[in-house]
C-alpha positions as CSV (number, residue, x, y, z in Angstrom):
1,M,89.3,80.5,55.7
2,K,86.7,82.6,58.6
3,G,83.8,81.2,58.7
4,R,85.8,77.6,58.1
5,R,86.4,74.2,60.2
6,V,89.4,72.6,60.6
7,L,89.7,69.0,61.9
8,I,93.3,68.4,62.3
9,T,95.3,64.8,63.2
10,G,98.8,64.9,65.4
11,A,98.2,68.2,65.7
12,A,100.4,68.1,68.2
13,A,104.0,68.7,66.9
14,G,106.1,69.0,63.7
15,I,103.6,69.3,60.5
16,G,100.6,69.3,62.6
17,K,101.2,71.9,65.1
18,A,102.5,74.0,61.8
19,M,99.7,73.9,60.1
20,A,96.9,74.6,63.0
21,L,98.8,77.7,63.2
22,R,98.9,78.6,59.6
23,F,95.2,77.3,59.7
24,A,94.4,79.7,62.9
25,E,96.2,82.8,61.0
26,A,93.8,82.3,58.0
27,G,91.1,82.8,60.7
28,A,89.7,79.2,60.7
29,D,88.2,77.3,64.0
30,L,89.9,74.0,64.5
31,L,89.3,71.0,66.2
32,L,92.7,69.3,67.0
33,L,93.5,65.2,67.8
34,D,96.5,63.8,69.1
35,I,97.5,61.2,71.4
36,E,100.2,63.6,73.3
37,E,98.1,65.7,75.4
38,A,100.3,68.0,77.3
39,E,102.0,68.8,73.9
40,L,98.5,69.5,72.4
41,A,97.2,70.9,74.8
42,Q,100.4,73.7,74.4
43,T,99.2,74.4,70.9
44,A,96.3,75.2,72.0
45,G,97.4,77.6,73.8
46,E,99.3,79.5,71.1
47,I,96.9,79.2,68.6
48,G,94.8,81.6,71.1
49,K,96.7,84.1,70.6
50,L,96.1,84.1,67.4
51,S,91.9,84.6,68.9
52,S,90.9,81.4,66.6
53,Q,87.7,79.0,68.2
54,V,89.8,76.3,68.6
55,T,89.0,72.8,70.1
56,T,91.0,69.3,71.1
57,R,90.4,66.2,71.8
58,V,93.2,63.7,72.9
59,V,92.2,60.5,70.3
60,D,94.9,57.1,69.8
61,L,94.0,56.7,66.0
62,A,96.0,53.7,66.4
63,H,92.0,52.5,67.1
64,K,89.2,52.0,65.1
65,Q,86.8,52.6,68.5
66,Q,87.8,55.5,69.7
67,I,88.1,56.6,66.1
68,D,84.6,56.5,65.8
69,A,83.5,57.2,69.3
70,F,85.0,60.3,68.6
71,W,82.5,61.9,65.9
72,N,80.0,59.9,67.4
73,H,80.4,62.1,70.1
74,L,80.6,65.7,68.1
75,E,78.8,67.7,68.3
76,A,76.4,69.1,65.0
77,D,78.8,71.4,63.9
78,L,81.2,69.2,61.7
79,P,84.3,70.0,60.2
80,D,84.2,70.5,56.6
81,T,88.1,70.4,56.0
82,L,90.4,67.1,57.4
83,I,94.1,67.0,57.6
84,N,95.0,63.1,57.9
85,N,98.2,64.4,59.1
86,A,98.9,61.9,62.0
87,G,101.9,59.1,61.5
88,S,104.9,57.6,63.2
89,Y,108.1,56.6,61.6
90,P,109.2,53.4,63.1
91,L,112.4,51.5,62.1
92,R,113.3,48.0,61.8
93,T,115.1,45.6,59.0
94,Y,112.3,44.5,57.1
95,L,113.5,40.3,58.3
96,E,113.1,41.6,62.0
97,V,109.7,42.7,61.0
98,D,106.8,41.1,62.8
99,V,103.0,40.8,62.7
100,R,102.9,43.4,65.6
101,F,105.1,45.1,64.1
102,L,103.3,45.8,61.2
103,E,99.9,45.7,62.1
104,Q,100.9,49.1,64.5
105,T,102.6,50.6,61.7
106,L,99.4,50.2,59.4
107,R,96.6,51.0,61.6
108,I,98.3,54.6,63.3
109,N,99.5,55.5,59.4
110,L,97.1,54.1,56.7
111,E,93.9,53.1,58.2
112,S,93.6,56.1,60.4
113,A,93.3,57.7,57.5
114,I,91.1,55.0,56.3
115,W,88.7,55.5,59.1
116,M,88.6,59.9,59.7
117,C,87.8,59.9,56.1
118,Q,84.6,57.3,56.5
119,N,83.3,59.3,59.0
120,F,83.7,62.4,57.6
121,I,82.4,61.7,54.4
122,A,79.4,59.1,55.9
123,R,78.6,62.7,58.0
124,R,78.9,65.1,54.8
125,K,77.7,63.3,52.6
126,E,75.3,66.3,51.5
127,H,77.5,68.6,52.2
128,G,80.5,68.6,50.3
129,G,83.7,68.9,52.0
130,V,88.2,69.2,51.6
131,I,90.2,65.8,52.3
132,V,94.1,66.7,52.1
133,N,96.4,63.3,52.8
134,V,99.7,63.9,54.3
135,A,102.5,61.0,52.5
136,S,106.2,61.1,52.3
137,V,108.1,60.6,49.7
138,E,109.6,57.5,51.1
139,A,106.4,55.8,49.6
140,L,107.8,57.1,46.1
141,A,111.5,56.6,46.2
142,P,112.7,54.4,49.4
143,L,115.6,55.0,50.7
144,R,116.0,52.8,53.6
145,D,115.4,48.6,54.9
146,D,114.2,49.2,57.9
147,L,111.0,51.8,57.0
148,I,109.7,49.0,54.8
149,P,106.3,49.2,56.2
150,Y,106.3,52.9,56.8
151,S,107.0,53.2,52.5
152,V,103.9,50.7,52.2
153,S,101.6,52.6,54.5
154,K,102.4,55.7,52.9
155,A,101.7,54.5,49.9
156,G,98.4,53.4,50.7
157,I,97.6,56.7,51.2
158,L,98.5,57.7,48.1
159,A,95.9,55.4,46.8
160,L,93.1,56.4,48.9
161,T,93.5,59.2,48.1
162,R,93.3,58.5,44.3
163,A,90.2,56.5,45.3
164,L,88.3,58.6,47.2
165,A,88.9,61.6,44.4
166,H,87.7,59.6,42.2
167,A,84.6,58.2,43.6
168,Y,83.6,61.3,45.8
169,G,84.3,64.1,43.5
170,K,81.0,64.1,41.9
171,R,79.3,64.9,45.7
172,G,81.5,68.2,46.3
173,F,84.4,66.0,48.2
174,R,88.0,67.3,47.4
175,V,91.0,65.0,47.7
176,N,94.6,65.6,47.5
177,V,97.7,64.3,49.2
178,L,100.1,66.1,50.2
179,V,103.7,64.3,49.9
180,P,106.6,66.0,51.7
181,G,110.3,64.4,52.4
182,A,113.7,66.6,54.3
183,I,111.0,68.1,56.4
184,K,112.7,69.1,59.8
185,T,110.6,67.6,62.7
186,P,111.1,66.9,65.9
187,G,110.9,63.1,65.2
188,T,113.5,63.6,62.3
189,E,115.3,66.2,64.7
190,R,115.5,62.8,67.2
191,L,116.5,60.2,65.2
192,R,119.4,61.9,63.5
193,K,120.6,63.3,67.5
194,S,120.6,59.1,67.8
195,A,122.4,58.2,65.2
196,M,124.8,60.6,66.3
197,R,125.1,59.2,69.4
198,R,124.8,55.4,68.7
199,L,127.2,56.2,65.9
200,D,124.9,54.7,63.3
201,V,126.8,54.5,60.0
202,D,124.2,53.7,57.8
203,L,121.8,55.7,59.1
204,M,124.9,58.9,58.9
205,K,125.2,57.8,55.9
206,T,121.8,57.7,54.3
207,G,121.0,60.9,55.7
208,Y,124.5,62.4,53.4
209,H,123.3,60.8,50.3
210,F,119.1,62.3,51.0
211,A,120.1,65.2,51.5
212,N,122.5,65.5,47.9
213,R,119.9,65.5,46.4
214,L,118.0,67.8,47.1
215,A,117.9,70.6,44.7
216,L,117.5,73.7,46.9
217,G,120.2,72.4,49.1
218,R,118.5,72.5,52.2
219,G,116.0,70.7,54.3
220,G,112.5,72.6,54.6
221,Q,110.5,73.1,57.4
222,P,106.9,72.5,59.1
223,D,105.6,75.6,58.0
224,E,106.9,75.4,54.1
225,V,104.7,72.1,54.3
226,A,101.5,74.2,56.3
227,R,101.1,76.7,53.6
228,V,100.9,74.2,50.9
229,A,97.9,72.4,53.0
230,L,96.8,76.2,53.3
231,F,96.1,76.5,50.0
232,L,94.7,73.0,49.6
233,A,91.6,73.5,51.1
234,S,91.0,76.8,50.7
235,D,89.0,77.8,47.4
236,L,92.1,79.0,45.3
237,A,92.7,75.0,45.1
238,S,88.8,74.8,43.8
239,Y,89.9,72.8,40.6
240,V,92.7,70.6,42.1
241,Q,91.6,66.9,42.4
242,G,93.4,63.6,43.3
243,V,96.7,64.7,43.1
244,A,100.3,64.5,44.7
245,I,102.1,67.4,45.9
246,P,105.3,66.7,46.5
247,V,107.3,69.1,49.3
248,D,110.6,68.0,49.4
249,G,112.8,70.5,48.1
250,G,113.2,68.9,45.0
251,F,114.0,65.7,46.2
252,L,111.9,63.5,43.7
253,S,113.0,65.6,40.6
254,S,117.0,64.8,41.6
């Protein structure tokens, strides 16, 4: 990835941080976005040890104005690769979902990717580029009634990926999507510990059934998703277009 410039959203922790470290190791220059300034700075510090050029920006991707402002003030050295990883994992029983909750979930998980892709393609329309989006197994095999807005948002990411791949493939853009599942991130670990503290039987039962569907018999690590993202972004995947690649330990196949 030497000579490549990669933009990763949600890069402060979890899968995004793992991606940043992997791409830095592969020699890419990095542009990292997140809303968590302190954690983003820590990630950048770790990447600096790999001698990669890294730039960080604090952006709240729930607001289109901030996304547009980021792109408008971006220097001429545009990224050639965009990874839309940022997202939230909000829990609320479906019958208690209100307009504000739904809109916030869609803005962070789906609309941010729409606006990031739009800006990326508009500025690179003469040069092409690579887009890797991040969905979730919940988009294809939902398990919980308190993740319905999340499932809808991630299903939208699948549709966005296919539509962009069809519309812009002949213009030099490769667009694919990762479908992670059962990945041990700080966010999922917080949910697990919270369920244990609150003795949330439903959540623990869901976790048990989820774990039993994993063909590999274990949860995944963020770096295992990052390695597939690195493949999709590299020239090794030069003829891979419009596909959804599960990184889920066999959950969807079981």
